[in-house]
C-alpha atoms as a printed R data frame, in Angstrom:
    type eleno elety resid chain resno        x       y        z
1   ATOM     1    CA   TYR     A     1  -97.395 138.456 -214.648
2   ATOM     2    CA   TYR     A     2  -99.085 141.823 -215.691
3   ATOM     3    CA   TYR     A     3 -101.661 139.789 -217.787
4   ATOM     4    CA   ASN     A     4 -102.172 136.612 -215.747
5   ATOM     5    CA   GLN     A     5 -101.033 137.658 -212.092
6   ATOM     6    CA   LYS     A     6  -99.607 134.332 -211.667
7   ATOM     7    CA   GLU     A     7  -97.362 134.415 -208.600
8   ATOM     8    CA   ASN     A     8  -94.063 132.696 -208.600
9   ATOM     9    CA   ASN     A     9  -92.051 133.947 -205.645
10  ATOM    10    CA   SER     A    10  -88.645 132.540 -204.346
11  ATOM    11    CA   ILE     A    11  -85.661 133.888 -202.634
12  ATOM    12    CA   TRP     A    12  -83.560 132.816 -205.742
13  ATOM    13    CA   ARG     A    13  -85.870 134.874 -208.086
14  ATOM    14    CA   ASN     A    14  -85.507 137.914 -205.656
15  ATOM    15    CA   ILE     A    15  -81.640 137.494 -205.789
16  ATOM    16    CA   LEU     A    16  -81.716 137.054 -209.623
17  ATOM    17    CA   PHE     A    17  -83.726 140.194 -210.189
18  ATOM    18    CA   ALA     A    18  -81.484 142.248 -207.782
19  ATOM    19    CA   ILE     A    19  -78.360 141.168 -209.571
20  ATOM    20    CA   THR     A    20  -79.659 141.560 -212.958
21  ATOM    21    CA   GLY     A    21  -81.087 144.878 -211.982
22  ATOM    22    CA   ILE     A    22  -77.516 146.011 -210.815
23  ATOM    23    CA   LEU     A    23  -75.963 144.978 -214.026
24  ATOM    24    CA   ALA     A    24  -78.900 146.655 -216.161
25  ATOM    25    CA   GLY     A    25  -78.640 149.780 -214.134
26  ATOM    26    CA   TRP     A    26  -75.081 150.487 -215.205
27  ATOM    27    CA   THR     A    27  -75.463 149.704 -218.788
28  ATOM    28    CA   ASN     A    28  -75.417 153.590 -219.893
29  ATOM    29    CA   GLU     A    29  -76.776 156.830 -218.476
30  ATOM    30    CA   ASN     A    30  -79.783 157.141 -220.478
31  ATOM    31    CA   MET     A    31  -81.117 153.476 -220.358
32  ATOM    32    CA   GLY     A    32  -80.147 153.322 -216.667
33  ATOM    33    CA   ALA     A    33  -82.351 156.265 -215.800
34  ATOM    34    CA   ALA     A    34  -84.995 154.927 -218.203
35  ATOM    35    CA   LEU     A    35  -85.036 151.529 -216.636
36  ATOM    36    CA   ILE     A    36  -85.557 153.187 -212.926
37  ATOM    37    CA   PHE     A    37  -88.549 155.069 -214.507
38  ATOM    38    CA   PHE     A    38  -90.077 151.953 -216.097
39  ATOM    39    CA   LEU     A    39  -89.992 149.999 -212.864
40  ATOM    40    CA   ILE     A    40  -91.309 152.711 -210.762
41  ATOM    41    CA   ALA     A    41  -94.100 153.482 -213.348
42  ATOM    42    CA   PHE     A    42  -94.767 149.771 -213.548
43  ATOM    43    CA   ILE     A    43  -95.163 149.492 -209.861
44  ATOM    44    CA   VAL     A    44  -97.597 152.457 -210.023
45  ATOM    45    CA   LEU     A    45  -99.538 150.879 -212.867
46  ATOM    46    CA   LEU     A    46  -99.757 147.514 -210.822
47  ATOM    47    CA   LYS     A    47 -101.130 149.625 -207.898
48  ATOM    48    CA   TYR     A    48 -103.596 151.424 -210.117
49  ATOM    49    CA   ARG     A    49 -104.870 148.162 -211.718
50  ATOM    50    CA   LYS     A    50 -105.078 146.618 -208.171
51  ATOM    51    CA   ILE     A    51 -102.510 143.729 -209.084
52  ATOM    52    CA   PRO     A    52 -100.304 142.557 -206.223
53  ATOM    53    CA   ILE     A    53  -96.789 143.907 -206.222
54  ATOM    54    CA   GLN     A    54  -94.514 141.068 -206.294
55  ATOM    55    CA   PRO     A    55  -91.140 141.160 -204.051
56  ATOM    56    CA   TRP     A    56  -88.923 140.482 -207.195
57  ATOM    57    CA   ILE     A    57  -90.030 143.711 -208.840
58  ATOM    58    CA   ILE     A    58  -88.937 145.651 -205.650
59  ATOM    59    CA   TYR     A    59  -85.699 143.832 -205.729
60  ATOM    60    CA   GLY     A    60  -85.173 144.513 -209.474
61  ATOM    61    CA   LEU     A    61  -85.771 148.176 -208.727
62  ATOM    62    CA   ILE     A    62  -83.213 148.480 -205.906
63  ATOM    63    CA   GLY     A    63  -80.684 146.765 -208.089
64  ATOM    64    CA   ALA     A    64  -81.210 148.992 -210.975
65  ATOM    65    CA   ALA     A    65  -80.849 151.976 -208.513
66  ATOM    66    CA   ILE     A    66  -77.659 150.512 -207.084
67  ATOM    67    CA   GLY     A    67  -76.135 149.913 -210.523
68  ATOM    68    CA   PHE     A    68  -77.238 153.393 -211.697
69  ATOM    69    CA   ILE     A    69  -75.636 155.151 -208.789
70  ATOM    70    CA   ILE     A    70  -72.431 153.021 -209.228
71  ATOM    71    CA   MET     A    71  -72.214 154.129 -212.772
72  ATOM    72    CA   ILE     A    72  -72.885 157.836 -212.542
73  ATOM    73    CA   SER     A    73  -70.739 158.131 -209.334
74  ATOM    74    CA   ALA     A    74  -67.684 156.458 -210.724
75  ATOM    75    CA   PRO     A    75  -64.520 158.764 -210.974
76  ATOM    76    CA   GLY     A    76  -63.917 157.670 -214.468
77  ATOM    77    CA   ASN     A    77  -67.494 158.738 -215.524
78  ATOM    78    CA   PHE     A    78  -66.746 162.479 -214.284
79  ATOM    79    CA   LEU     A    79  -63.411 162.447 -216.178
80  ATOM    80    CA   ARG     A    80  -64.862 161.296 -219.383
81  ATOM    81    CA   SER     A    81  -67.767 163.711 -219.101
82  ATOM    82    CA   LYS     A    82  -65.381 166.555 -218.503
83  ATOM    83    CA   HIS     A    83  -63.227 165.728 -221.251
84  ATOM    84    CA   GLU     A    84  -66.131 165.302 -223.723
85  ATOM    85    CA   PHE     A    85  -67.551 168.801 -222.660
86  ATOM    86    CA   MET     A    86  -64.203 170.414 -223.256
87  ATOM    87    CA   ALA     A    87  -63.447 168.408 -226.620
88  ATOM    88    CA   VAL     A    88  -66.933 169.032 -228.157
89  ATOM    89    CA   HIS     A    89  -68.265 172.261 -226.689
90  ATOM    90    CA   LYS     A    90  -65.100 173.899 -225.352
91  ATOM    91    CA   LEU     A    91  -66.653 174.177 -221.930
92  ATOM    92    CA   GLU     A    92  -64.633 173.796 -218.712
93  ATOM    93    CA   GLU     A    93  -67.734 174.685 -216.565
94  ATOM    94    CA   VAL     A    94  -71.087 173.816 -217.842
95  ATOM    95    CA   PRO     A    95  -73.905 176.478 -217.161
96  ATOM    96    CA   LEU     A    96  -77.439 175.460 -216.581
97  ATOM    97    CA   SER     A    97  -78.441 177.199 -219.893
98  ATOM    98    CA   PHE     A    98  -76.450 174.619 -221.699
99  ATOM    99    CA   TYR     A    99  -78.694 171.913 -220.458
100 ATOM   100    CA   PHE     A   100  -81.887 173.749 -221.846
101 ATOM   101    CA   TYR     A   101  -79.863 174.071 -225.260
102 ATOM   102    CA   ARG     A   102  -79.140 170.373 -225.280
103 ATOM   103    CA   PHE     A   103  -82.812 169.569 -224.462
104 ATOM   104    CA   VAL     A   104  -83.946 171.730 -227.405
105 ATOM   105    CA   THR     A   105  -81.492 169.907 -229.592
106 ATOM   106    CA   ILE     A   106  -82.642 166.473 -228.346
107 ATOM   107    CA   VAL     A   107  -86.069 167.401 -229.029
108 ATOM   108    CA   LYS     A   108  -85.239 168.294 -232.543
109 ATOM   109    CA   LEU     A   109  -83.220 165.162 -233.224
110 ATOM   110    CA   SER     A   110  -86.303 163.219 -231.961
111 ATOM   111    CA   CYS     A   111  -88.552 164.768 -234.381
112 ATOM   112    CA   THR     A   112  -86.105 163.573 -237.069
113 ATOM   113    CA   TYR     A   113  -85.439 160.171 -236.188
114 ATOM   114    CA   LEU     A   114  -88.547 159.164 -234.250
115 ATOM   115    CA   LEU     A   115  -91.188 160.671 -236.595
116 ATOM   116    CA   LYS     A   116  -91.780 157.407 -238.730
117 ATOM   117    CA   PRO     A   117  -91.878 155.099 -235.563
118 ATOM   118    CA   ALA     A   118  -94.399 157.350 -233.944
119 ATOM   119    CA   LEU     A   119  -96.500 157.363 -237.145
120 ATOM   120    CA   ILE     A   120  -96.396 153.523 -237.004
121 ATOM   121    CA   TYR     A   121  -97.230 153.511 -233.453
122 ATOM   122    CA   ILE     A   122 -100.281 155.901 -234.135
123 ATOM   123    CA   ILE     A   123 -101.522 153.870 -236.958
124 ATOM   124    CA   LEU     A   124 -101.205 150.403 -235.217
125 ATOM   125    CA   GLY     A   125 -102.795 151.952 -231.850
126 ATOM   126    CA   LEU     A   126 -105.843 152.903 -233.808
127 ATOM   127    CA   ALA     A   127 -105.987 149.441 -235.568
128 ATOM   128    CA   PHE     A   128 -105.632 147.747 -232.118
129 ATOM   129    CA   TRP     A   129 -108.408 150.043 -230.370
130 ATOM   130    CA   PHE     A   130 -110.976 149.465 -233.171
131 ATOM   131    CA   SER     A   131 -110.157 145.835 -233.874
132 ATOM   132    CA   TYR     A   132 -109.753 144.190 -230.460
133 ATOM   133    CA   LYS     A   133 -112.787 142.198 -229.340
134 ATOM   134    CA   GLY     A   134 -111.687 140.973 -225.825
135 ATOM   135    CA   GLU     A   135 -112.693 142.269 -222.484
136 ATOM   136    CA   LYS     A   136 -112.655 146.100 -221.941
137 ATOM   137    CA   LYS     A   137 -110.266 145.579 -219.003
138 ATOM   138    CA   LYS     A   138 -107.700 143.679 -220.829
139 ATOM   139    CA   LYS     A   139 -107.826 146.138 -223.689
140 ATOM   140    CA   THR     A   140 -107.035 148.919 -221.167
141 ATOM   141    CA   ASP     A   141 -104.224 146.847 -219.754
142 ATOM   142    CA   ILE     A   142 -102.646 146.122 -223.076
143 ATOM   143    CA   LEU     A   143 -102.859 149.911 -223.980
144 ATOM   144    CA   LEU     A   144 -101.390 151.072 -220.677
145 ATOM   145    CA   LEU     A   145  -98.468 148.643 -220.908
146 ATOM   146    CA   SER     A   146  -97.611 149.806 -224.550
147 ATOM   147    CA   LEU     A   147  -97.772 153.331 -223.376
148 ATOM   148    CA   LEU     A   148  -95.419 152.690 -220.606
149 ATOM   149    CA   PHE     A   149  -92.809 151.343 -223.030
150 ATOM   150    CA   LEU     A   150  -93.487 154.289 -225.200
151 ATOM   151    CA   ALA     A   151  -92.953 156.868 -222.266
152 ATOM   152    CA   THR     A   152  -89.798 154.989 -221.306
153 ATOM   153    CA   ALA     A   153  -88.469 155.416 -224.822
154 ATOM   154    CA   ALA     A   154  -89.159 159.260 -224.473
155 ATOM   155    CA   ILE     A   155  -87.498 159.454 -220.955
156 ATOM   156    CA   ALA     A   156  -84.486 157.453 -222.344
157 ATOM   157    CA   THR     A   157  -84.100 160.012 -225.238
158 ATOM   158    CA   MET     A   158  -84.585 163.220 -223.075
159 ATOM   159    CA   ALA     A   159  -81.987 161.783 -220.471
160 ATOM   160    CA   MET     A   160  -79.460 162.494 -223.220
161 ATOM   161    CA   SER     A   161  -79.940 166.238 -222.522
162 ATOM   162    CA   GLY     A   162  -77.357 165.828 -219.708
163 ATOM   163    CA   SER     A   163  -74.846 164.157 -221.989
164 ATOM   164    CA   PRO     A   164  -72.354 166.353 -224.077
165 ATOM   165    CA   VAL     A   165  -72.704 164.022 -227.025
166 ATOM   166    CA   PHE     A   166  -75.495 161.791 -228.540
167 ATOM   167    CA   PRO     A   167  -73.531 158.803 -229.943
168 ATOM   168    CA   GLU     A   168  -75.753 156.724 -232.534
169 ATOM   169    CA   ARG     A   169  -75.349 153.757 -230.485
170 ATOM   170    CA   ALA     A   170  -77.290 155.460 -227.788
171 ATOM   171    CA   TRP     A   171  -80.489 155.060 -230.008
172 ATOM   172    CA   CYS     A   172  -80.352 151.220 -229.613
173 ATOM   173    CA   GLY     A   173  -82.050 151.002 -226.247
174 ATOM   174    CA   ILE     A   174  -84.593 153.751 -227.291
175 ATOM   175    CA   LEU     A   175  -85.424 151.987 -230.315
176 ATOM   176    CA   PHE     A   176  -85.975 148.661 -228.615
177 ATOM   177    CA   MET     A   177  -88.369 150.386 -226.207
178 ATOM   178    CA   LEU     A   178  -90.301 151.854 -229.073
179 ATOM   179    CA   ILE     A   179  -90.250 148.561 -230.932
180 ATOM   180    CA   THR     A   180  -91.477 146.764 -227.832
181 ATOM   181    CA   ALA     A   181  -94.292 149.279 -227.529
182 ATOM   182    CA   ILE     A   182  -95.352 148.759 -231.062
183 ATOM   183    CA   ALA     A   183  -95.184 145.011 -230.708
184 ATOM   184    CA   VAL     A   184  -97.508 145.080 -227.697
185 ATOM   185    CA   LEU     A   185 -100.084 146.631 -229.718
186 ATOM   186    CA   TYR     A   186  -99.432 144.686 -233.042
187 ATOM   187    CA   ALA     A   187  -99.634 141.176 -231.232
188 ATOM   188    CA   HIS     A   188 -103.188 142.077 -230.159
189 ATOM   189    CA   ILE     A   189 -104.589 143.347 -233.243
190 ATOM   190    CA   ASP     A   190 -107.554 141.257 -234.548
191 ATOM   191    CA   LEU     A   191 -106.816 140.010 -238.098
192 ATOM   192    CA   SER     A   192 -109.956 138.178 -238.650
193 ATOM   193    CA   ASN     A   193 -111.010 141.260 -240.662
194 ATOM   194    CA   LYS     A   194 -110.044 140.536 -244.372
195 ATOM   195    CA   ILE     A   195 -109.111 144.098 -245.064
196 ATOM   196    CA   LEU     A   196 -106.821 144.279 -241.993
197 ATOM   197    CA   ARG     A   197 -105.177 141.031 -243.042
198 ATOM   198    CA   ILE     A   198 -104.552 142.460 -246.468
199 ATOM   199    CA   ILE     A   199 -103.010 145.583 -245.076
200 ATOM   200    CA   ASN     A   200 -101.012 143.698 -242.722
201 ATOM   201    CA   TYR     A   201  -99.423 141.302 -245.338
202 ATOM   202    CA   ALA     A   202  -98.923 144.271 -247.716
203 ATOM   203    CA   ALA     A   203  -97.092 146.071 -244.768
204 ATOM   204    CA   LEU     A   204  -95.082 143.152 -243.948
205 ATOM   205    CA   VAL     A   205  -93.913 142.777 -247.607
206 ATOM   206    CA   LEU     A   206  -93.020 146.328 -247.919
207 ATOM   207    CA   LEU     A   207  -91.106 146.401 -244.555
208 ATOM   208    CA   ILE     A   208  -89.056 143.372 -245.657
209 ATOM   209    CA   ALA     A   209  -88.402 145.115 -249.092
210 ATOM   210    CA   LEU     A   210  -87.164 148.247 -247.334
211 ATOM   211    CA   TYR     A   211  -85.078 146.108 -244.832
212 ATOM   212    CA   ILE     A   212  -83.262 144.498 -247.736
213 ATOM   213    CA   TYR     A   213  -82.841 147.684 -249.686
214 ATOM   214    CA   SER     A   214  -81.314 149.407 -246.492
215 ATOM   215    CA   GLY     A   215  -79.059 146.597 -246.038
216 ATOM   216    CA   LYS     A   216  -77.921 146.605 -249.551
217 ATOM   217    CA   GLU     A   217  -77.236 150.430 -249.398
218 ATOM   218    CA   SER     A   218  -75.537 150.129 -246.072
219 ATOM   219    CA   TYR     A   219  -73.068 147.388 -247.119
220 ATOM   220    CA   ALA     A   220  -72.656 148.330 -250.883
């Protein structure tokens, strides 16, 4: 819809987005917050680009907000959080300074785990910007959508500052957002240039080789 503005409104679509929004909103804390940010930012982006805001987008946002509120207000969520703060950090009461400490820790973790994806994003961003030959408006639309997914990944990462622990599984949604941001750019790189095609094929071969090697090391 963002690219072609093709309207397809129906009451069933509104209901579907409201229900799936609720389900998506209570997945986990960081991705629930990131989803709400994404939808609000997407609405702002549509308004900025003068694209009509469809009802199903609003219903999806309302559903996501309801799901997120249900999740964070659940009694079991408070008990789990209190137990983890005590077990991991030996804290019965959590001071505000602790959240600043967690924020700094998350930033350091991000520099460790997200540096390589960030470099890939910058390289592909430059390749897209200098190779794309379509309309300037479409070019800007593509870049803004990619940046929205990138910002959502950053929000999902920083949201973990409020959590007593950062389990490895929490990176899953963050990495999916990063991959989507990268894919949006990659899908619109003009590979008619011979040099870019060679670099593209060489990079794909290298990535496949690294994937096989990492899989072999993980399951050896």
